C-alpha positions as CSV (number, residue, x, y, z in Angstrom):
1,T,-0.3,0.2,0.1
2,A,1.1,3.3,-0.5
3,T,2.2,3.9,3.2
4,G,4.1,0.3,2.9
5,R,1.4,-1.5,5.0
6,F,1.0,-5.2,3.6
7,S,-1.3,-5.9,0.8
8,S,-2.6,-9.2,-0.3
9,R,-4.6,-10.9,-3.5
10,S,-5.9,-14.4,-4.7
11,P,-7.3,-14.5,-2.0
12,N,-7.1,-11.1,-0.3
13,M,-6.3,-12.2,3.3
14,Q,-5.7,-9.0,4.5
15,Q,-9.8,-8.6,4.7
16,I,-11.0,-11.5,6.2
17,P,-13.8,-10.5,8.5
18,R,-12.8,-10.9,12.2
19,G,-15.7,-13.0,13.1
20,E,-15.3,-16.5,14.4
21,E,-17.3,-18.4,11.7
22,Y,-14.9,-16.8,9.1
23,R,-11.3,-17.3,10.6
24,K,-12.2,-20.8,12.1
25,C,-11.8,-21.9,8.5
26,F,-8.1,-21.3,8.7
27,I,-6.8,-24.2,10.9
28,A,-3.1,-25.2,12.2
29,G,-3.3,-28.5,11.0
30,E,-2.3,-31.8,12.7
31,G,0.9,-31.9,14.6
32,K,1.2,-28.1,14.3
33,K,-0.1,-24.9,16.1
34,L,-0.6,-21.2,15.0
35,V,1.3,-18.4,17.3
36,I,-0.8,-15.1,16.9
37,A,1.0,-12.2,18.1
38,D,0.1,-8.3,17.4
39,Y,0.8,-5.1,18.6
40,S,-1.2,-3.4,21.1
41,S,-2.0,0.1,20.4
42,Q,0.7,0.5,17.6
43,E,-0.2,3.8,16.4
44,P,-1.0,5.5,19.7
45,R,2.6,4.5,20.8
46,I,4.0,6.2,17.3
47,F,1.6,9.1,17.5
48,A,3.3,9.6,21.1
49,Y,6.7,9.2,19.9
50,L,6.3,11.8,17.2
51,T,4.4,14.4,19.1
52,Q,6.8,13.9,21.8
53,D,3.9,15.0,24.3
54,D,5.2,14.3,27.5
55,K,1.6,13.5,29.0
56,L,0.5,11.2,26.4
57,M,3.8,9.1,26.8
58,D,3.4,9.0,30.5
59,I,0.3,7.4,30.1
60,I,1.3,4.5,27.8
61,N,4.2,4.0,29.4
62,S,2.2,3.4,32.7
63,G,0.7,0.5,31.6
64,Q,-3.0,1.8,31.8
65,D,-5.6,1.3,29.2
66,I,-4.6,4.4,26.9
67,Y,-8.4,5.3,26.5
68,C,-9.5,4.9,29.8
69,A,-6.5,7.2,30.8
70,V,-7.3,9.9,28.6
71,A,-10.9,9.9,29.8
72,D,-9.7,10.4,33.2
73,F,-7.1,13.1,32.1
74,A,-8.4,14.8,29.6
75,F,-12.4,14.9,30.3
76,G,-12.2,14.2,33.9
77,E,-14.1,10.9,33.9
78,K,-13.4,7.7,35.6
79,I,-14.3,4.7,33.2
80,T,-13.4,1.1,32.4
81,K,-13.0,-0.9,29.8
82,A,-16.8,-2.2,30.8
83,D,-17.8,1.3,29.6
84,K,-17.9,0.4,26.0
85,E,-19.8,3.1,24.3
86,R,-17.8,6.2,26.5
87,R,-14.5,4.2,25.7
88,N,-15.3,3.6,22.0
89,Q,-16.1,7.2,21.5
90,I,-12.8,8.2,23.3
91,K,-10.9,5.7,21.0
92,S,-12.4,7.0,18.2
93,L,-11.4,10.5,18.9
94,V,-7.9,9.6,19.8
95,L,-7.4,7.3,16.6
96,G,-9.5,9.9,14.5
97,L,-7.6,13.0,15.1
98,M,-4.1,11.1,14.5
99,Y,-5.4,10.5,10.8
100,G,-7.1,13.8,10.4
101,L,-10.7,13.2,11.5
102,S,-12.7,15.8,10.8
103,L,-15.3,17.4,13.7
104,Y,-18.2,16.7,11.6
105,G,-17.0,13.1,10.6
106,F,-16.5,12.7,14.3
107,A,-19.9,13.7,14.9
108,I,-21.5,11.3,12.5
109,Q,-19.3,8.4,13.2
110,N,-20.3,8.8,17.0
111,E,-24.0,10.1,16.4
112,V,-23.4,13.0,18.6
113,D,-24.1,17.1,18.2
114,I,-21.5,19.0,16.2
115,E,-20.9,21.0,19.6
116,V,-20.5,17.8,21.7
117,A,-18.0,17.1,19.2
118,Q,-16.1,20.3,19.3
119,E,-15.9,20.3,23.0
120,D,-14.4,16.7,22.8
121,F,-12.1,18.1,20.3
122,D,-10.9,21.1,22.5
123,K,-10.6,19.2,25.6
124,F,-8.4,16.4,24.4
125,F,-6.2,19.3,22.6
126,S,-6.3,21.4,25.4
127,A,-5.0,18.2,27.7
128,F,-2.3,17.3,25.3
129,P,-0.9,20.7,23.9
130,K,2.2,19.1,21.8
131,A,0.0,16.7,20.2
132,A,-2.2,19.3,19.2
133,A,0.5,21.5,18.0
134,W,2.1,18.5,15.8
135,V,-1.1,17.9,14.0
136,K,-1.8,21.4,13.3
137,N,1.9,21.9,11.7
138,K,1.9,18.6,9.9
139,Q,-1.4,20.2,8.0
140,N,-0.2,23.6,7.9
141,Y,1.2,23.1,4.2
142,N,2.0,20.2,1.5
143,P,5.7,19.8,1.8
144,G,5.1,16.8,-1.2
145,F,5.8,13.8,0.9
146,T,5.9,12.6,4.7
147,K,8.6,10.4,6.1
148,T,8.3,7.6,8.4
149,I,10.6,7.4,11.7
150,L,13.0,5.6,10.2
151,G,13.3,7.9,7.1
152,R,11.4,6.1,4.4
153,K,9.3,8.8,2.3
154,C,5.5,8.4,1.5
155,H,4.5,10.4,-1.0
156,L,1.7,13.4,-1.0
157,H,-0.5,14.2,-3.8
158,P,0.1,17.6,-4.4
159,Y,-3.9,18.6,-6.2
160,N,-5.9,16.2,-3.9
161,S,-7.3,17.8,-0.5
162,Q,-6.7,14.2,1.0
163,W,-3.2,15.1,1.7
164,K,-3.9,16.8,5.1
165,C,-5.2,13.2,6.3
166,N,-2.5,11.4,4.8
167,T,0.4,13.9,6.1
168,L,-0.7,12.7,9.5
169,N,-1.7,8.8,8.4
170,N,1.4,8.1,6.2
171,G,3.7,8.7,9.1
172,I,2.1,6.8,11.5
173,Q,1.2,3.8,9.2
174,G,4.3,3.9,7.6
175,A,6.2,3.4,10.9
176,G,4.0,0.6,11.8
177,A,4.7,-1.2,8.3
178,D,8.5,-0.5,8.9
179,M,7.9,-2.2,12.5
180,V,6.4,-5.4,11.2
181,K,8.7,-5.6,8.4
182,L,11.5,-5.4,10.5
183,A,10.4,-8.0,13.3
184,I,9.5,-10.6,10.5
185,R,13.2,-9.8,9.5
186,E,14.4,-10.5,13.1
187,F,12.2,-13.6,13.5
188,R,13.3,-14.9,10.7
189,K,16.8,-14.4,11.6
190,S,16.3,-15.9,15.1
191,C,13.8,-18.5,15.3
192,I,13.5,-19.8,12.0
193,V,17.3,-20.3,11.7
194,E,17.2,-22.1,15.3
195,F,14.4,-24.5,14.5
196,G,14.8,-24.8,10.6
197,S,12.0,-23.7,8.1
198,D,10.4,-26.9,8.1
199,R,9.5,-26.7,11.5
200,V,8.3,-22.9,12.0
201,G,7.4,-20.3,9.5
202,I,5.5,-17.2,9.1
203,I,2.2,-17.7,7.4
204,L,0.9,-14.0,7.2
205,P,1.4,-10.3,8.4
206,V,-1.9,-8.5,8.6
207,H,-1.7,-4.8,9.6
208,D,-0.1,-4.8,13.2
209,E,-0.3,-8.5,13.4
210,I,2.1,-11.5,12.3
211,V,0.6,-15.3,12.1
212,V,3.2,-18.0,12.4
213,L,2.8,-21.8,12.1
214,C,5.2,-24.4,13.8
215,D,5.5,-27.6,15.2
216,V,3.4,-28.6,18.7
217,D,6.2,-29.2,20.7
218,I,8.4,-26.1,20.2
219,S,5.3,-23.6,20.1
220,E,5.8,-22.0,23.6
221,Q,9.4,-21.2,22.6
222,V,8.2,-20.0,19.4
223,K,5.6,-17.7,21.2
224,V,8.5,-16.3,23.1
225,C,10.7,-15.5,20.4
226,L,8.1,-13.6,18.3
227,E,6.7,-11.7,21.6
228,D,10.5,-10.9,22.4
229,T,11.5,-10.1,18.8
230,M,8.3,-7.7,18.1
231,I,8.9,-5.9,21.6
232,S,12.6,-5.2,20.9
233,V,11.8,-3.7,17.5
234,G,9.1,-1.7,18.3
235,E,11.0,-0.2,21.3
236,K,14.1,0.5,18.9
237,I,11.7,2.7,16.8
238,H,9.5,4.4,19.0
239,K,12.5,5.0,21.9
240,G,11.3,5.9,25.1
241,I,7.9,4.3,24.9
242,K,7.2,0.8,25.7
243,A,5.9,-1.4,23.5
244,S,3.0,-3.9,23.9
245,V,2.3,-7.5,22.4
246,E,-0.4,-9.9,22.5
247,A,0.5,-13.5,21.7
248,H,-1.4,-16.8,21.6
249,I,-1.0,-20.2,20.9
250,A,-4.3,-21.4,19.0
251,D,-5.5,-24.5,16.3
252,S,-7.3,-21.8,14.1
253,W,-7.2,-18.2,13.6
254,A,-10.5,-17.6,15.3
255,E,-8.9,-18.3,18.5
256,K,-7.2,-15.3,18.7
């Protein structure tokens, strides 16, 4: 893709729905296990690194649920993961602002009045001023391209107003893509070399997730290796921001 994220076709495995009825069709097979690992809140961690917003970095490094902590700090609301509706609104706001979501887009997505959307925007940016300044600065003018943390260029269309979203999104998604690709490379150099490609192999990367197939007897070791590799690569890219990875051993893709 334009940002460097993986794409696939024939079939497009990237677009398999998350529903159990679809993903349970993908199985490890006899004598095998799937090891499924994905970065937790990859984009907010990259966003915090790029903006160097002290409070946002503190929240992420504290290990708290990011969206519950933002609700507390920015809105003075004590919520938990069980408060799904409000947490999802906060998540939509945080992710949306990272990708250039408009005030009206947020209001429509969350079925709230424009005044409520404006209040949420204002409170977030007031609470995280460095993040606000970064977003404003990036959308001031079109420089023709953005760069990922590692310096890879993502070009911006000079005549399409979508550049205002892409100037934010490309750097964040691009850094995420670099992270996953480097994690795959490092995993190949360590785990696959150690056990052999006949016993362990990478099946599929999906956005911030890596799916591995391996022999049953080495599945625990493969899980630890994949987890450690992904965390190490993540923390080398967004230095000073802790990475978090959730890994599972499963018989089918639906068990994640």
